[in-house]
N, C-alpha and C positions, 0 to 999 in steps of 0.2 A: 293365367293358366286355369283350366277347369279344375274346380276344387276337388272333384272326384279323383284326380291324379294324386292329390295329397293324401286323401283317405286311403287310396290303394297303396301308397308308399309306406304307410304305418299300420295298415290293418289287414294284411294278407298272410301274416305268419312269419316266423323266423327265416324261412327259406326265400321268401319273396319280398320281405320288407327291405326298404332302403332308406338311407339318410337323405334329407332334403339339403339342397345347397343353401348357402346364405341368402341368395336372391329369392329362391323358392320360399324359404321360411318367411322372408319379409313380405312376399306376396300373399302367402297363406294367412299371416297375421292381419294384414290389411283387409283381406276379404272377411275375416271373422269380426274385426272391429267395425267394419261398415255394415255387417250383417247382410251382405249381398248373397249369402247362402242360407239354407234352411237351418233352424236350430238343431234338428236331428243330425245334420251333417257336422255341425260344430262339435256337438257332444261326441259323435263317433270319432272324429279326428282327435279330440283331446284325450279320449280313452286310449286309442291306439298309440298315440304319441307317447303317452306315459309308459305304456307297456313295452315299447320298442327298444330302448328308451331314447330320450332326447340327447342331442349332441351340442357341443359348444357353438358351432356355426348356426345351428337352428335357433338356439337361444339368442345369439347376437342378431340374427336376421329379424327375429320377432321383436327384439328391443328397438331396432331401427324403425320398424313400423310404428311402434308405440311413440317413439320420440317425435315422429311427424304429426302426431295427434295431440300430444300433451300441451296444455297451456302453461308455459313456464313462468315463474315469478322469482326473480333473482333475490336472494337473501345473502347479504354480505356477512363474512365471518361466521359461517354456519357449518354445522355437521349434520348430515342426514342420518336419521335413525331408521333402519329397515326392520319394521315389525311385521310378523305374519298376520294375515287377515282372518285367521280362525280364532284369534283372541287368546286370553289367558284363562285357564279353568281352575287352577289350584291356588294361585297367589295373586296379590294385588299388583298393580303397576306402581312404578316408582319414579317415572320420568317427571311428574310435576314437582317432586321434592328435589330431584337432580337440578331442575331449572332454577329453583330457589338458591341452591348452592352456587350456581354459576352466575348469579345476578351481578356480582362484582367484577366478573370477567367480561370480555366482549364476545363470548361464544354464544351463538344462537342455536337452538335445537329445531330441526325440521322434521315433522312427522306427517304421515298421510293416513287416511282412514276411509272406510266404506262400510257397507252392511256386512254382516257375518257371512263368512264363506266356510266350506267344509275344511277339516273334518272334526275339529276339536270341540266346537260348540262352546267357546269361551266368551269372556267379556272383551269387547273390541276397543281399540283406540278411539273409535268414534263414540262409543258409549261414554268413555271418560271425558273426552273433549266436549261432549254435549252437556254433561252433568256438572262440570267444574268450570270456574273462571280461571283460565290459564294465565300463567305468568307472561309478561311482555316478551321475554326471550324465547318463548315457544311459538313457533310458526306452524300451525296446523292447517293442512289442506285436505278438503273433502273431495274424494275422487269423482263424486257426482258432478262437481263443478269443473275441476281441472282436467278430467279425463273421462267425459261422459260415455265415450264409446266402449271403454272397458267396463265401466259401471253397468252398462246395459246388458252385459253378459252375466250379471250376477244370478239371475233367475235360472238360466241354463246350468250354471255351475252348482247352484244349490240343489237342483233336481238330480244332477249327476251324483252328487254326494261324496265325491272323491277329490283328493288333491290331484292337480294336473301340472303340466309344464308352466302354466300361468302363475302358479303358486311361487315358483322360483323367481320369475322375472319381475313380478309386480311390486316387490318389497322396496325396490330402490329405483324410483322413476326419475331421479335427479331433477325434480321439479324446481328446486331453488338454485340449481346450478352450483351446488356446494362443492368445495374443493375436497372435503373430507366426508367419509361415510363409515358407518359401522352397522353390522347386522349380526344376528344370532345364528349359531350353527350347533347341531347336536354332536356330530362326530368329526374327527380329524379328516377322514377321507373326503368330506364335502368341502374342505378348505380350498383345495386346488380347483375344484369345480367352480366355486364362487369367484376365486381370484381370476380364473381364465375368462369368466363372463364379465365381471365388473371392474377388475383391477385397473384397466386403462381408462376408465371413465372418471377417475378421481386422482387428485394429487397424492392422496394417501388413503388406502382402503383397509378397513379392519374387520375382523370377525372375532366373536367371543362365544365361549360356551355359556350362553346366557340362559336365564330361567325360562323354561317352556318355549325355547327357540327364539326368544327376544334378545335385544342387545342390552339386557339388564342382568348384571351379575349378582347372584344371591348367595353363592357358595364358591368354594375353591374351583377354579377353572383356568383354561388356557385363553390367551389373547394372541391373535395373529395379526401382524401388520404388514401389508404389502405396499412396496414403493419401488418404482423403477424396476419391476421384474423380480425383485427379491422379497422373500417372506421371512419375517423374524417372529419367533415364538417366545411368549412370556407366560409365566405362571403367576396368577393373581389369587392370593389367599386372604379373605377377609380377616382371619384370625391374626395374621401378621400385623394388621392395623388395629388390633384390639376389638374387633367386631365379632359378636357371637349371636348371630341371627339364625333362628330356626325356621326354615321355610315350611310351608304347609303341604300336606299330601291330600287334603280334603278339598272338595269343591267349594268355591267361594262365590258369594252373590255380589252383584253390583253394589249393593248397599254396604256390604262388609269392606269391599275394596275402597270405596269412597271414604268410609270411616277411618281406615288405616292411613289414608292420605291427609285427611283433615285433622286427625289426632294421632300423629305418628309416635311410636315408641322411640326411646333413645337409640336403641339398636338399629331401628329402621332408618332413623335420621342419619346415623353414622354410615349405614350402608349406602344411602343416597350420596353422601359425601365421597365415598370411595368410587362410586360409579361416575360422579362428576370428575374426579381425578383421572379416571381412565379416559374420558372424553377429551379432557384437556391435553393429555399425553398424545392421543391419536391425532388431535388437531394441531400438534406441534406448538402448544402454548406452554409446555413444560418438557424438561429433558427426560423425565421418567414419571411413573405413577407415584413413586415415593415423593418426588419433588412437588408434584401437583397436590398430593394429599397434604403435605406440610404447608403448602401455600394456602390451601383452603382453611387450614386450621390456624393460620397466622393472623 
């Protein structure tokens, strides 16, 4: 279909806008990925789509188009970690320490990264993966290689300077065909949205009130686990496990983030162990977070 049809659907105002069908959304995304339309048209659609706003069928259709382009690499016994591509601005990452805690288990961590995207201007997964030697149970995939079509839209998105519908769908590409996944969410209303979009793509799908929108728990928060259409909620409180970590409210540099990973404090190391326990529970390697935490301490 002519791409102008899609721009018209999202960009003519509340009275004339309409939702795309799943098939239309798949065609729209395919045209953007193949860049068979002008960059100005892509930017116009992304802005209008965000303001309309997006629907579940539109997201699913766009994901189907992405699935057809992604170069998948199967990783057995893995959990996919859905990180935002705008990075972390206030606190260091903790996934390298989580991986160390999981070395005695058979659970692999799958992460994806790319260049910085709007709008937080933080430190990216790619920054960390490039600067550190990662543990063997971390499987990092660079989008420039596994999904070059979406990578090539980076400049357009950076110039637009805003979050778009792509921000939602790109975090969980299912590149490793993992049975399990977890991503971060800020507020409870987003839980249903993410479960509707991603829930049927995994054997067990989880969301957590993670630090800066990541799947990394730094303070008391909720964990939601979706399986077979049901969503169960859990409260995870680090203090319950004797952890008293004070997260930062100040901007952090890449050097500071790396230093905290190479020379972690005792509290940060314990926090990594709690996050590892959460991942083991999500991946059905333990019956509860308490059981997983005790196992890691045993």
